[in-house]
C-alpha positions in Angstrom: 8.7 12.3 8.7 8.5 8.6 9.0 10.5 6.7 11.6 11.9 4.4 8.9 13.6 7.3 7.2 15.3 8.3 10.5 16.3 4.7 11.4 17.5 4.1 7.8 19.6 7.2 7.8 21.1 6.2 11.1 21.9 2.7 9.9 23.4 4.1 6.7 25.7 6.4 8.7 26.7 3.7 11.1 27.4 1.3 8.2 29.6 3.8 6.4 31.5 4.5 9.7 31.9 0.7 10.2 33.1 0.3 6.6 35.6 3.1 7.1 36.9 1.5 10.3 37.2 -1.8 8.4 39.2 -0.1 5.6 41.5 1.6 8.2 42.1 -1.7 10.0 42.3 -3.8 6.9 39.5 -6.1 8.1 37.5 -7.4 5.2 34.7 -8.8 7.5 34.1 -5.4 9.1 34.2 -3.8 5.7 31.5 -6.2 4.4 29.4 -5.8 7.5 29.6 -2.0 7.2 28.6 -2.1 3.5 25.7 -4.4 4.3 24.5 -2.2 7.1 24.8 0.9 4.9 22.8 -0.8 2.1 20.1 -1.9 4.6 19.9 1.7 5.9 19.6 3.0 2.3 16.8 0.6 1.6 15.0 1.4 4.9 15.3 5.1 4.3 13.9 4.7 0.7 11.0 2.7 2.2 10.2 5.4 4.7 10.3 8.0 1.9 7.9 6.0 -0.2 5.6 5.7 2.8 5.7 9.4 3.3 4.9 10.0 -0.4 2.0 7.6 -0.2 0.6 9.2 2.9 0.8 12.6 1.2 -1.0 11.3 -1.9 -3.7 9.7 0.2 -4.2 13.0 2.1 -4.5 14.9 -1.1 -7.0 12.5 -2.5 -9.1 12.7 0.7 -9.0 16.5 0.5 -10.1 16.5 -3.1 -12.9 14.1 -2.3 -14.1 16.2 0.6 -14.1 19.3 -1.6 -16.1 17.4 -4.2 -18.7 16.2 -1.7 -19.1 19.7 -0.3 -19.5 21.2 -3.8 -22.0 18.6 -5.1 -23.5 16.5 -2.3 -26.3 15.0 -4.4 -24.0 13.8 -7.2 -21.6 12.3 -4.6 -24.4 10.5 -2.9 -25.6 9.1 -6.2 -22.1 8.0 -7.2 -21.6 6.3 -3.9 -24.9 4.5 -4.2 -24.1 3.3 -7.7 -20.7 2.0 -6.7 -22.3 0.2 -3.7 -24.9 -1.4 -5.9 -22.3 -2.5 -8.5 -20.1 -4.0 -5.8 -23.1 -5.8 -4.3 -24.0 -7.3 -7.7 -20.4 -8.3 -8.5 -19.8 -9.9 -5.1 -23.1 -11.9 -4.8 -23.3 -13.1 -8.4 -21.3 -16.3 -7.8 -23.0 -17.2 -4.5 -26.5 -18.0 -6.0 -27.4 -21.2 -7.7 -28.3 -21.0 -11.4 -32.0 -20.4 -12.1 -34.0 -23.3 -13.2 -36.3 -23.0 -16.2 -40.0 -23.1 -15.8 -40.3 -26.6 -17.1 -37.6 -27.8 -14.7 -39.5 -26.3 -11.8 -42.8 -27.9 -12.9 -41.6 -31.3 -13.7 -38.5 -31.3 -11.4 -36.2 -32.5 -14.2 -32.6 -32.9 -13.1 
């Protein structure tokens, strides 16, 4: 469980208690602060829950990839090589000057 979930739940609980205290005392400022703290806690808890879900999906993807590599190591190596080659071509294409034609090289036409 992520720490954001725990902290968010605590803020949400404290905010609701603060809001209830404001309601009992008739203090609108305390009510508003309690509502804001409770909303902040709700958002933080949801963020922690999303992080937990993403962590779980990444773990599942890693496990699936590991199983695939164990089952077919040659195919996995070939796929990794092709992906690396494609990325190399894509990332270096813009860094090279355009090729000059044969006549431009011979006569140095610019």
